[in-house]
Every structure is written in structure tokens, then in C-alpha cells.
N, C-alpha and C positions, 0 to 999 in steps of 0.2 A: 296455405294448403292445403286445408280446409276447403277454402269456398273454390279452391281452381278446381278441387275433388268434384265439388260440387256443378262448376261450369262446364266441364269436361265431358262432350258426348260422348252418346253411349256407343257408335263404332271406333272409340277411342284405339283402346285397347282392344278390339274386337278380334277374335280370330278363330275363321273357321275349320273347326279341323277334320271333316270329311273335304277339303276342298282338292285334296291330294295336288297332281302337280299345274293346277290351277289356281294356286292361291293368288299369282297376282292378281288373279279377275276380282277377287273378294276381297282385295287391300282396301277397305275403306276410307283409313285415314290417309292412303297417296289418291284415291278419289278425290276426296274434299282439299287435298292441298293443290293438286292441279286445278283443279274448278277454281282456289281460290286466287291463288297465283294468274291464271290465265284470262279469269275477267276483271281481276284487279289493275292488271297492265293493260290490256283493254280499258278501261275506263281511266288509268289514271294518267297512259303516257298522252295520249289528244288536252289533257284537264291543265297537265305540266307542261306543254310542250308550247298551249297559247297562253298559259302565264307567262312564262315565259319570254315568249315575241313579244306579247303587249309588255312587261316588264323593258325591255329593250325597246321596245319603240317609242315609250311614255318617258324612259330617262333617257333618249337621243332626242326626243321633242322639246323638252325641259331643259338639258344642256342648249338646243339651238337656242333655243328664246333668250338661255343667261347671254351667249354671248352675241345675240341679236339688238337686246337691251344694252348690255354695256356698248358694241359698236355705236348704236343713235348716240348714247350719253356723252360719247367720247366727239364726235360728229358735231352734234347742238353745243357743248363745251366750245371746241376748237375755232367753229364762227363767230362765238362770243369775244373768245382774247384775239381773235382774228380783229374782229371787228372794233375793239377797244384800240390795239395799237394801229389797225389803218385809217381809222378816225383823226387820230392824235399825228400820225403825218400828213395827214392830209389839210388838216390844219394849221400845221408848220408849212408845208409846199404856199399856201394861199399864200400865208402870212411872207411869202420871201417875194410873191409874184405880187400881191398885193400894196406891197411897200419897198422904194428903192433903198438900196444901200446906204445911201447917206441918211436915210430919215432912222433904220436901226439903226447905224450908230451913234444914236442919239440915246440916254440914257431913261430919258424921262420920255419916251416913245417906246422904247423896248420897255419899259413897266406899268405901262397902259395896256401896252398890246398882252403884257402875262396877265394883266389884272384879268382883259377881257376872255383868255384861254381861260382862266379859272375859274370863270362866272360861267362863260358856255359850256364846258367838258368836262372840268374839274380832273384831280390828278397831276396839274401840273406844279414844279415847286420851281423853277428857276428859267431863265432864258440867257441864252449869250451866243454873242455873236463874234466868230471867229476867223481870219482872212486865212489868206493861201498860205502861209509859211508857219500855221500852226497857233497864231496869239492867239489869246479872248481881250478882242480889242472894247468890248462892251460886256457888261452882265448889270442883268437884273434878278435878284431874289435876295434870300436872306443873308449869303454869302459874301466872304469880298474874297471873288472871285478873276477879277480884274487884270489882265497880264499876266497870265498865267500858260504857259509854253506847252501843248498838246499834237506836235509837229513826230515827236518821238510814239503814240500811244496809236495801238492797233487799230483800233477806231478812227482814227482820224485818216487815215491812212483808205480804211476801207470804206469812208463814207467819200473821200477826194475818188475814187475810183468807181465807186456804183452809183455814188447821187445820195444813196440812202442808207442807214446807219441803223438799226437796233441792238442794242450793248447786251450782256449779260449782265445780272446782279452781280455790282461789284460795289467796294467800298470805299475806294476813290480818295479825293482829298479832304473829303467832307466826314469821314471814316465810318459813313452809315451807311448801309445797304439801296440803293438806289440803279434805277435802268434809264438809260438815256437812249432820248431817238435825236437823231443829227439829220438835215437834210445840204443839199448840195446847193449852190445858185450859180449859175455863168454870168459870170462879167462882161459886157462889149465888148472892152478889153482884152479878151481870153483868159485873165485871173477868174479867181473866184471865191465866194464867200460861202462858208456853213453855219446854218440857223441851229444853233444846239439847245432842247428841253431835256428837264428833269423831270420823272414821272417820280409821283411817291406812290412805293412800292406798297403803302397799307392799302391805295385804292385800287392797288394793281391785283394785291392777294387776296380782296374781297372779292373780287369775279369767283374766285374758288371754293372761299372760305365758307359760300350763301348757296353752294350746290350740294343737293341733298342725292347721296350715292348711296343705295343700297346693298346687303349684305357686310355689316359693317366697314362698307371702302372706305377708298382717301382717293383725294385728288391732290396734282400737286404738276410743277412744272421743272421739267429741271433743264439743263446745257447739255452740248452734245457730252462731255466730258464726265455725268453723270450727278451734276453740280445743284442741292437743289435752288428753284430760284421762286420758289415760294413756300411754307411752312408746310412739313405733312404732317400728319396727327401721330402715324407709325412709324419713320424712317428719318424722323429728325427734322433740325431748325434750315433756316435760310444759310446758302453756303458748307450744310454739309454733304459727304457724300453720300448716293443712295446706296444699302446694302446688295439693291436690284442689276442685274446688268443692262447696259445699255442698250434699248432697243435697236434692230436694224431699221437703215432707214427704208422708206414706204413713203409713196406721191399719198397713199391713200388711207384711210385710218385701218385699223389692223386691231386685232384679237388675238391672243393665244390664254393658254396658261403656264402657269409655272408652278414648280414647289419650293416651298421656302424653307428654309431650318424651322423645326418645332412644328415639323407635321401638318405646316400650313400648304393647303390645294388654292393657288393663286390664278386667278383671270385679268387677267392686264388689259389693258385697252389702251392702246398714245396715236396719237398722229402729231407728224411733226408741222411745226406753223412758219409757211414759207416765209421766205426773206427774213427769220430771227431766229438766233442759237434755243428758239424755247421747244420743248416738245413736252406735252399736255399727254401725261399718265395718270391715269385712275383704275385703280386696283384695288379687288374687291375678295373677300373670302366668300371662296365656292360652298362651303360646307355650307355655311348659313345663307347663300342660295340658293343653294337645295335643302333646306329646312324643309318647303311645300310636297315637295319631293319625298322627303324621308316619310311623310302622313300617310300619301298616298301609297308609297314601300309598303308600309306597314299593313295598310287598308288591304290591299292584294298578295303578301305571303299571309295574311290574318284570315284571306278569302281563301286561297289556295289551299290552309292548313285545314281549316273548317272542311270545306269540303272534299279531302281527301281523307278524313277522317270519316264522311258521314259515306263515303263510297265504302273502304276498309268495312265500316258496321255492318251496312247491307248485305257487302258479297260477302262477312263472315256468315252472319245470319242467316243470308238466303241459300249458300252452303251448305249449311249445317243443318240447316230444318230437310233440302231435298236428298243430302245423303242419309240423314238419320229415315227420311222416307223411304231409299234405296234400301237401307239396312231393315228396314219393317218387313218391305215386300218379299226378300228375299228370304228371310225368316220365315214370313209366313207360307212363300212355296217350300223351304225346305219341312215343314213342319206338317205341312200338306203330306210329303212324299212320306216323311217319317210315318204319318199316319197309315197312311195306306200301308205300309211296310209293315206296319205294327198289326194292321188288323189281318193283313195277309197271313202275317206269321201266326196271330193267334188262331187263324182259320186253320192251317196247316197242323199248328199244334192240338186242335179241337181233333180234326180228323185224324190225326197218328194215333191221338186218343183213345178215338171209338174204336181205330181199329186195333188198336192193342187190347181195350178192354175186352172185346168180341173174344179175340185171339185168344187171350187168358181166362176168359170168363169158362171157354169149354172144356178145356184141361184142367180147370177143378172144376167145373160139375161133376167129372167123370173120377178126379181124385174125393172130392167129396162122399159120392156116392160109392165109391169103392171102401174107402174106412168105414161108413156110417155099415156096411155088408160083414166086413172084419169086425165090427165092433158088437154087432147083434150076434156073429157066427161065436166069439169071445165070451158075450155075456150067456147063450145056450150053454156052450159047454163046463163041465166043472173046473178041469184041470186047467182054464183060462178066465172064471169068474174069480178065484180070488187072486190073482194074482195083480197088484192094484201098481206096481208098478208099472206093468205095459196098460192097463187099463188108463194111466195119465198119459202113457205115450198118445194113447190114440186121440185122448180128451185134447191133448196139446195141438196134435196133426188137424184136429174139424176146428180148434177155436183158430187156427191159422189161416184154414180153407176159408173161413168166415170174415179174417181180415181180408183176407186177400179181393174178396167178394165184396167188399166194404169199398177198398180202395176202388176197384173197377168201376165200383156203382160212382164213387163221384169222379171218376172222371168221364165217364158215359153224362154224370150230368153238367159236368163242365165244359163239353161239348156242347151237348146239347141248347148251351145256352149264349152261346157265341155266336147267334143268329140273333139279330133285331128282332125282338120279340116283348110286348108288351101283356104282363099278368100279375096275377096276383100272388106277391114275395111274401115271406115271412121273414124279418129283420134274422133270428136271433140264427137261423139257417143259414142263412145267406154268410154271416159272419164267421160261426161252424164250418162251414164249407173250406171258407178262404183259412181259416185255422189251419184247417185240415192240413194241407198242399205246405205248411208252415212247421207243421209241429214238432217236425225229424228236428231244425236245426235251431226250434225254441229249446227243446228237449236237450239238444248238443252243447251249446250254450249257457245253458241255465236261464234260462231269460223265463221271469213269471209272466204269464198274459191270464190278464181276471179280464171279464164280459161278464156286462150287468143290462140288460135288458129289460124294463120295467115289465110288467104283464099287462099293463093300460098300452102299451104301443102294438096296434092292430094290425093285422096286414095290410097292405096298400096296393094300391096299380106300379108299376114300372117294371125297368126293361131289365131283368134279373142278372144278364151278362154283364152288362156297362157297370151293377153296383158292382158285382165280384171285379173285376180291373180298380175299380173304382178303388176299393177296400184292401186290395192285394196290393197294388201301391203304396198306399198310403203304410201299412203294413213293413212293406217289405223297407221302406226310408223310416220307420222309428227302428227296426233291428239293427238299421243300417248306424243311425247314431246310436243306441245302448252300444255297454259296452258287456263283457260276459257275466251271466247275474245281473242284467237290468231288470226292470220290470216295463211293459205294457198296459195301460188300462185304457180298456173300452167300456164306454158309457153310452147308454142313448135314452133319450123324454121326449117327452111330446112338446109341441111349441108351439100351441094355440089347438085351433080348429081343423088345421088341416099341412101340418108342419110334424116331423117329424130331424130331431139333432140326433147325431153320433159322433163321439168325441173323442179320439185317439191321443191318450197322451203320455209319453214315456218321460225315463228320467235318464235322458244322453245331452250331446256334450252342448245342444241348445243355437240357434239362429241368432247373430248379431242384430242391431236393431237396423246398423246399416242394409239390411241384405232383406227384412222383414217383406219391402215391397216388392220385392223385385224375384220371389222364390217360385210366383207365378209363371214369370215370363220363359218365353221359350231358350232353350239352349244355355240357363242360367245356372250353373252348378257348382259348389263347393267341394266336389269333387275329380275335378277329370284327372287329378291325377292319378285318381283310383278308375279312372274309365268311365266314368259319370259321364253323362250325353248334355244333362240339361232337360229333357224332354219328361218324365217319369210325373211330375208335379204339372208342364202346364197340361200334357195329355188327361190329366185326372181332372182339373180343373175346368177342359172341353170336356168331358165325358158328363161332367156335372151338370156344365148349364147344358147343353142335350136332354135331361132328364128334368130341366125348369130349378133346380136347386142352385146353390151356393158354396161355397166351400172359407173358412178364414185361419187366421192363424194367432196363436201367441206364442211367443218364447221369451227365455233368459238366458243368458249364453251359462254354462255348466251345471244348470239346474232343469233344463229339458225342454219340450215342445208340448203344443198341442194343435193339432188341426180339428176345426170341427167342421162338420158335413149335413149340409142342412138339405133335408130331402120334402119333394111335397107330397101327402098321401094320395092325393091322386093327377095322374097327367094329364095337362092340356093337350089340345089337339095338335096346337102346336108341335109337341114333342112329340106327339104320334105319327 
């Protein structure tokens, strides 16, 4: 709270008590709020808009790049798998074209062809020749499969119809996962036979196992029922059903996004391998792929936040400074108006006082003359000379006339000194004149006023009227601060060769330390509820500055205050 109070600008709680019906024009806090809001919006809206647009464009660009790279990887892998299978289909087709049916029925010849295929291409496990009835008549390989009847197998029917067949991965008679490639060859008599080869799945799996997939990705083959044809790191073993939906048929490579249980966002690329039951799938985790974008996003958001903070701080600082300057300018304007009003009022009072004094002096002179004549008559006549009571009444009347004369003389002196005039003044007389105006209030409230002006204080050149106004304002403030029965001490002393100081010390309520620096500010007052305007000490400060002097204050709450006025013994040309 204390820190907030220190940071609070001057205009925050300012209220112009003299604004009347135009208070809204002097609501500086509202002006500040509008300035901050409008400038902030003008500065921040374009910045936020550009950042959001860049955010969206950059994110879309990164996502597009992820999809494009995935599609490219799927296409390249699809070509590799397709080439692997096409190469082996072509090899079998070459064998049936290069060898007669009779030679292929020779087990030794078939075994030799198998060895050549293993050395030339790799991945072949065995070869078998199957006649048109579906019976395997010749076999070369590690198993005893001669004579097996395949006529009721789906692949046999398909190769008989289409001429070529690539099977799913299946267990078969071997009870191990394998792939079969079969080609049909037409005989001259209208019959046909089939050359059937088994492909090693380990060699087939190596095509995808060595593939480097970013984003913690996985690559595998499935059939059209979603059964894994190659092992998957994340979705199961060979012949397991994957938990992902089988993608729709597409003649081209496609990439799409899929939500996976466990809050995983997947990027899936796939391609159907033509003339096979295989579907190539490459699955990547989008969050991993987007990590470079996450870093860019943090930098982008950080830049936005830092820019917004800088803009807001600058706007707040500049708006606060400008509104403070407006407040100061307005206060100076109002203070100038008040000073003019104050000067006019004092001049009017002076003219009124002079007129009243002149009007009273004439009757007083007549009264004084008549009472003096009566006293002379009473002194001559013996019947009145001895009447002591009557003589005392006449003396009392004369004393009252003298007192009225002194008051009118003081009023005339006050009126004369309102005009700006540099003259030689006596400090003690000036203080005495000021206290003369307030003597009745001091007497009524039992305020004890003591004056101590040492004899070494010389007469000096100054503006007597301004000195009277200065001392009158300070004494008035002191009387307002002390309670009935309080005390005010006025003391003067010489400061060096060209200065004198006058100290006004009261035992009043005192001034809080937080307000000491502001007591001379225009419109600052601790007595606003009692009608204070906050201009008394401000005007006093200005008058002292015009005389070439200075004023300071020392105070302690509950113990009183001391105002120290320093005045030069001789005013410079500037002050004159």
C-alpha cells in the first residue's frame, strides 16, 4: 500500500472544488484513463493482429510441411515395396518363359533355379510347380510339400483367373508367416501350370525396419482387413489387427490426421500397393513433429508479451507525464487567477480601509476637540474640578478616541503599503502592525504571542506591503493550528551580512512528515473540509520569492510547527 501511494500520480485524487458545473473537464484521472486506453488500443491492436496472423500462417506452413514430408516418405517407400515385389514377379515370369514345362518338373532343375534366384535377388525360400488341377507336382525347398493339393485355396483361383497373385502374409502348411508369389503360364494344349515361390518375410520386413520415420513414427504393411503384414512398433505383431481404421481406397498417396485414444494426434500417410493386398501405412505423432513449431510459438508469444509490456509501460509513463503537466499548467493558471483576485481584493480592502479611516478621523477629531474643551471647562470650574468620577469618564472618552485614532492610523498604513513600493522598513514595526490586526482574536482565544527582535536587526530595504501579507498569512495559519490557550513565538536573528530570518513557532497540531514537502504546493490543504483553499502558503511562498528570500518549515505532529522566513537586507535589481 505504501508503495502504491508513492507511485500514485498527483492528479489521481485531485478535485477542483471551484470547477462548478464543469467538473468533467477537470477530471484528470478520466483524461488519463482515456489517453491510456485509446493509445494502448491503437498500438496493441495492430501488434496483436499481425502476431496472430503470423502465428496462423506459420502454424499452417509447418503443418503443411509435415503433411508434405509424410506424403513424400510414403510415396518413396511405396515405390521401394512395389519394386521389391515387381522384381520377384518379373523373375518368376522370366523363369516360366525361359524354361519348358518339362524342365521345371525336374526337381534338380527347379532346385538350381531356386539357388540362382536366392543369389540374384534374395528373399526366395522355395519354388513349386502346380498343375492345372491344383496339385503341386514339383517342389524345391526345405519342406516336404510335394503332392499338396491347392485347388480349394483362394490364391490358386485368383492366379488361375488373373495370371499373377501376391498373397497376404499367412501361416499355411509351414505354420510360419510367409508370402507367396505365383505366376501362371499357358501351355500350347490350352492347359496351364503355375510357378509358385515363397518369399522370406524377414527380408520383406527389412524394407520397412530400416526406414527412418520422424516424429516417433512407425511404418508397416496391412491387408485390406487391417491385419498387420509386417511388425509394428506401436500397434502389434504380424497377423495382429491394428487399432486404427483401415483407410479408404485411393489410387494415390494420401495423408490425413487422426485422433488416437490417449490424447494422441496422429498424422497417417498410406498408399495402396497395386496388384497386391498390401496397404503401406506410415504413422507419426503430430506433437513430436510440431516441436520445432512449439519453440517458434514460444518465441512468438514471448515477443508479443514483451512488446505489449513495453508498449503499456511507455503509454502509462507518457500519459502520466503529460496529464501531470496538464494538471500543473491548470494549477498555475488557477493560481494566477487567484493571485489576481487576491491582489484585487487586497486593493479593494485598502481603498475601503482608507475611506473608512478618513471618514472616521473627521468625527474623531471633532469628538476629541469637544471632549478636550469640556475637560478644560470642568478643570476651570470648582464645582466640577473635584468630581473625580466625572474627570475619569472624560479621560476614558479621550483614551477611547486615541485608541480609535491608532486603529485608523493602522488602517491607513495598511492601505498605503498595498502598492508595490521598495522602502526602508523596520522589522519590529511590521510585525507589530500585523499582530495589531489579530490582537482581538488572540485575546479572545487566550493565545500568548511573544515577539523577540534583537537590537542588531537593522532597517532594511523591502516591500512593506508584501512583508505584511507574508507575516499575516503565516500568523493566521498558526492561529488556525493552535488550540485556545496556545502559544506563538516570533523571533528574528541575523544570518550573515546580508540576510535576516524570522521564525514563527507554534505549539499547534503539527504537520505530518508525508505532507511537509507539499505544504507550499498550490491547492494543497489539510483543511479542505473547513473551507481551506490551499492557496495561503502557496501565495506566501511566491511573495517571498519575489522579495528574493526563502521559506522553510519544520514540524512534528502533536508538538507544533516552525516556519522560517529568510529575507535579504537589500533587494536586488531583479526584485525591484
